[in-house]
N, C-alpha and C positions, 0 to 999 in steps of 0.2 A: 492491464498491462499493455504497453505499446512498443511494437519493434518497426522501427523507419528506417529506409535507407533513402537517403535524400527527399524526394517529394511523394514517394510511394511507401506503404506500409501496412501493418496489420494491427489490429487492436482485439484484444482477448477482453470482453466485457464480464468476464467471471461468471456467465450464466450457460457456458458451454457453446457459446457461438463466436464466430471470428468476423470481423468486418474490415475490408479492404478500404484504402482511400488514395486518393490523387489530389495532391494540394495546388497543382496549378493546370487543372484540366483545360485543354484547348480543343476547339473544334476540329482540328487537323488529325486528332487520333493519336496513337501510340507512335512515339518518335524514340527509338531505342538510341541509347547513350554510348552503347559499346558495341563491338562485333566479336563475335567467336570464331575463331580460326580452327578448323578441325584438321586432324592428320599433319602429315610432315610438309615439308617444304615443296615437295614433289620432284626434287631432283636427286639423283643417287650420287654420292661420292665414291670414287675408286678405293680411296684410302683415307685415313684419318691419322695424324700425327698424336701418338700415345706415348708418352715419356720418351720421345726422340725415336719411336719406333712406327713405321708406316703400317697400319692395321687396316685390313679388308673389312669393312663394317658387316655385320650380319643383320641386314635390311637398313632402311633409310636411318632408324634412329639406333642403329646397333645394338639392339634388345629383343630380338625375335623370341628367344626363349622365355625372357622375362614377360613380354606381351602375351605368348601363347598361355603362360601360366595364370596370368590375371585374368585371361578371357574364360578359360577352363575352370577356374576356381570359382567364379561367381556364376557360372551358368550350372544350374542344379543338377544336371546329368551330365556334365562335362567329364569329369575324373572317374565317375562311374562307368561311362562308355569307354574310354580309354583303358580303364582296368580291365573291362571285359575284352577288349581287342588284345591286351598283352597276354591274358589268359588263354585265348583262343590260339594265338601264335606259339605259346610256350607249350601247351599240350601236356604231355608227361615230363617233359623236360629234355635236356640234351643227353646223346647216347652215342657211343661208339659204331661206327659201322664200316664196310668195306662195299666199295661200288662193285655190282654184280649184273650179270645178264640171265634170264631164264631161257628155256628150251626154245621159246619162240623169238629170241632176240631182244625181249623188253627189258629195259632197264629196272633195277629195284635196289634196295639197299639191304645187305645182308648185315643184320645188327651182330654186333660181336662184343666180346670183353678182352681188353688188353690192360693187365694190372700196371705194367711199366708206364705206358701212355697215362693211365688213371692216375698214377702217383704224380706225374709231372703236372697234370692239370691240377690235381688237389692242391698241389704246392703253391698254385697261382690263385687259389680260392676261386676255380673257375665257375662253379655255379653261381655264386653270388654277382660276380665281375660280368657273366653274360647277362644275367637278369637285369641288372642295371642298364647295360647295354640296350638290351630290348625296350626299357621305358623311354629311353631317349629316342629310339627308333620308332617307336609308335608315335610318339609325339611330334617328333621334327624330321622324320626319314633319314635320319642320320646320328652318329654318334662318334665320340672321341675316345681312344684309348692309349695309354702311355706303355711303350714296350722297353723292358729292361734287358739287358745282355748279361750274361754271367762273365765272371772274371777270368774264365780259364784261358782265353785268348790272349791275355795278358801274359802269361806264363808259358805260352807256346802250345797250350791244349786246344782241344777242338772246341769251336764256337758253339754257342747254345743260347737259347732265350731262356730267361730266368722267370720274369713276370710279365702278365698282362693285367693292366688295370685300368678300370673304367675311370675317365675324366668328364665330369659334368659338362655338357655343351654351352651351357651359359658362361664358363670360364676360359674358353679356348677360342682364339682367332687366329686366322691365317695372316702372315707377313707378306704385304704386297712387294712382289719382286720385280715389276715393271710390266708395262704393257704387253700382253699376249704371251706373258712368261708364267710357267707354273710354279706357283709358290713351293719354297724349299724349306720354309721355317714356320713355326707357329708359336704363339705366345700364349701365356696362361697368367690370368688375373682376374680380379672381380669385377667383370665388365657389368655394365657399359662405362662404367667410371673406375677403373681400378686405380689403386695406390701404388706408388712407385716401391714400397716395401715388400710388396707380395706380386711382382711382376717379373716373370722370367720367360727366357726365349728357349725354344728346342728345335733341332733339326726335325724334319719330316722323315718318317719311317720309310726306307727303300725296300722294296719286295724283292728287287733283284739281288740285293745284297742285305740279308737281314740282321747280319752282325756287324755291319758298318758302324753304327752309332753305339755307345754305351747306354743312352736313353733317349728315346725318340717319341714323337707323337704320331699317330695316325687317325685319318678320317675315314670312316667308311659310311657309304649313303646309298640311298635308292635315288638316282638321279631326277632331279626337277626339271622339268622343259624349260629351256631358256634361261637357266641360272648357272652362272660361271663357277661358283664355288660353294655355296651351301645350299642344302635341300631346303625346301620349305613344305610345311605340313599340307596334307592334301585337302584339308577343310579349311585352308585359308580364305577361301572366297565365300565360305559361310561365316567368317568371324564376326563380321558387322551383325549378321542375325544372331549369334552368340551373345554378343555384347549387349544387344537389346533386349535379348530374354533375361540376361542377368539383371538387368537393371530394373525388370517389372514388379519383382517382390518389394523393393525399395521404393518405388512410385506409389504402389497400392498401401504400403505401410503408411507413407507420408500422407497420402490422400486421407486414409481412415482417421489419422491423427489431426489432420490440420484442415486440408481442403473440403472435405466433406462438411466442416463445421460452418465455412464461409457463407454467410447469408446475405449480407449487403455490401454494395460497393458505393462510396462517398465521393463526389466530386465537388471541388470548390474552386471559384474563380481565382485567378492570380491578384486580381485588382483588390480582394478582400485582404490578401496578404501584404499587398504593397502599402494599402492604408495602415495594416496594423504594424508594419515596420516603421513608417514615418510616424506615428504614434508613439512607438518605444523611444525612437531618436528624439522626439521632443521631450519625454520625460527625462531621458539623461541628459539632455541640456539643461534643463531645469532643476535637476537634482546634482549636476555637475559630475555625473558618472561616466566614464568613456563608455561608448556603445560597442557591444561585441557580436559578432554573429551568432553566438551561442545564445543570446537572448532571444533572437527571433525562433530558433529552434525550441527552445523550451517552450515558447508561447506556442508554437505549432502543435507540439505535442499535448500542452495542457487544453486546449482548444478542442483538438480531436477527441480526446478523452470525454472532455464535458458533451460533446456533441452526438459521441456514440452512446452514451450512457443515457440520453434522452430518447433512444431510438427501440431499447429493449429493455426487458428485466420485468419482474412482477408488478413493480410500482407503476408501470407505463403500459400495461396490459389494457387495451380497448382505447387507447389515447392516439391521437395523430398529431404529425408535426407539420407546420406550415413555413414555408421558407419563401421571402420575397425575392423577386426578381427586378433588377434595374436595366434601365436602356443604356448600354455603352454606345454613345456617338461614333467613337474611333472604330470600335469592331463592327458598327452597325448591326447590332443584335444584343439580345437580352442576355444577361449573365447573372448568375445566381448559384445558389447550393444545389446540387442534385443528389438523390438518393435512389438508387437501384437495387431492386431485390433479384438477386442471382437465382436463375433456374438452373440447378446444378446437374440435372440429368444423370444422377448417379448411375442408373441401370445401363444407359447407353455408353457412359465412359467405362464401365466394368465389362460390358460385353465387347468393348473395342479392343482393351486390354489382353483380354482372354484369346481373341482372334488372334492378335499379334503374337502371342505366346505360341498358339498353335502352329502359325507359320514358321516361327523359329525353331520348335522341334521338328518340323519337317525338313527345314534347311539343315538343321545339325545332323538329321539322320542321312539326309544325302551327302553331307560333306565327309562325315566320318567314314563313309563306305561300308557301313554295317548295317545288315538287314534290321529293321525295327524288332523282328522276332528274336534276334540274339542279342540287341542291346538293352531290352527290357523297357523300351519307350512304348508308352500307351498312346498311341495315335487313334483319334475318333473314338475315345472310351474301349478300345479293343486290344486286348493282350493277344499275342500270337500263341496259337494251341501247339500241343507237343510235335503233331506231325509238321507243322510248318517250321518249326525250330529245328527238327531233324534234317528236313529237305535244305533250309537255309544252311545249316552247319556244313552239310556236305558239299553246298556248292561253294562255300567260303574256304573250306579247306581244299578244294579242287582249283580255286581262281586266285585265292588272295595269299597263300602262305608260301609258296615256292620262291618268290624273290627276297620277301624278308628273311626266310630262312637262310638263304645263300649269303645274304649281306651280314648277318649277325653272327654267323658261324665262321666267315672268312679270317678274321684276325686269329682266331682259335686254331683254324686249320692250318694257317700259315706257322703258328707255334708248333703243331704236332710234326708238321713235314720239316721244319727246320731243325729240330731236335732227334727225328726219327726218319732221316732220308732214305732208308732202305724199307721202309714200311707204307703200304697202301691204306692207312686207317685215317678215316675222317670223322668228324663228330657234326651230329644234325640233330633237330629237334623230333623226338618221338611223340607220333599223335596215334592215339588208339582209335580203331574204326567203330563208329557207335552203329550199333543196330537197332532198327524199329523194335519195340516193345513185344510185337507179336513173333518176331523172330528170336526171342530170347526164352530159355526155359523158365516156367513160372516160378521156380525156387529163387531164380536169379535177377527177377524184375525188380525196379526201384520200388514198385508199391508194396511188394513181399517184404523188402528189407528196410521200409521206413520205421 
């Protein structure tokens, strides 16, 4: 079987070997026929027109959520680590509390129960909505919600908020309002290429007037340095390494299937094919058959298959092949067929790929901002001990949870305050304090309850 693209290709001789060939080898070496351009154009547009609306793109290609999804899906530990981060942030889940101070004027949360507020939150399915918002926040450092007002104000009643619904970040974009002007609208569609039938514009929620719009969108984010509108993931700088790590499995699989079997490389002079083409044209003239370029291509395939068949196989064990060389006066050099045995250096290749994978894992660990002991990444064949995990967990809770907690709970605290202006009740994520095993009664230890 032969597979050829132009003058370069592979031959499978049926004996578990692959042979590469080049039909017009020249002394100048490899000359690429095409160029690959990586990345975008390098310029950022302030807006792009989508169905007549000036939309602010989410990165150069207006597809940051999709790009992050693809990168993490291909990296073997990507979504596992993000799930771990979301679990650490979520803790025991949301609980109501009132802000308080102790006798030493130290602030703390006085956890409480309020049946009326809980009923309001349950009417908007707050636990599910908040968790969905958390997933977007962990991945993209921001999330969108749709806030719906009750109809009471239409009939002269007291205004109230009815629902808070998570809206996937990939579906929402700000509407460009002008240079230096804060956006007041957003659109929902199937970005980056939404169809006109499912493309809708909404006003941006106004915190100072929560009942101003019947339905509005709100974007809550952890601000990213030097970014005007959307936040970007903290690990964006490690994205290239994550992409590289995600390709290694496919590269090694393809190598095991194909490249590891390549044994020889055949080079033939262009003059050989020129003479063959001239001979085919001569035959066509004699037989009155119109010459077609495919005739030469078919002749190339046949010639290479016959040549490769003589190089290997049981019938040819112990044999050798002789090819003659002719002096080319124009090129001032000898030319002829050349067969080169390929030194595959499989061990070096595999070790190099493994080294790249380790570097990618280290970059991922740093980029995600999660200690390896908590992410379950095994670096240098070492998994964190229980004491390391406990210490890392306490450091994480002390340094990495306050800001995400504040941002995640903000829309729900707005909801509570708007509907209960006389109460000082808020919502926050509750995290149990984890003690070392030695400080836990023996009957309550993990080992005793396994």
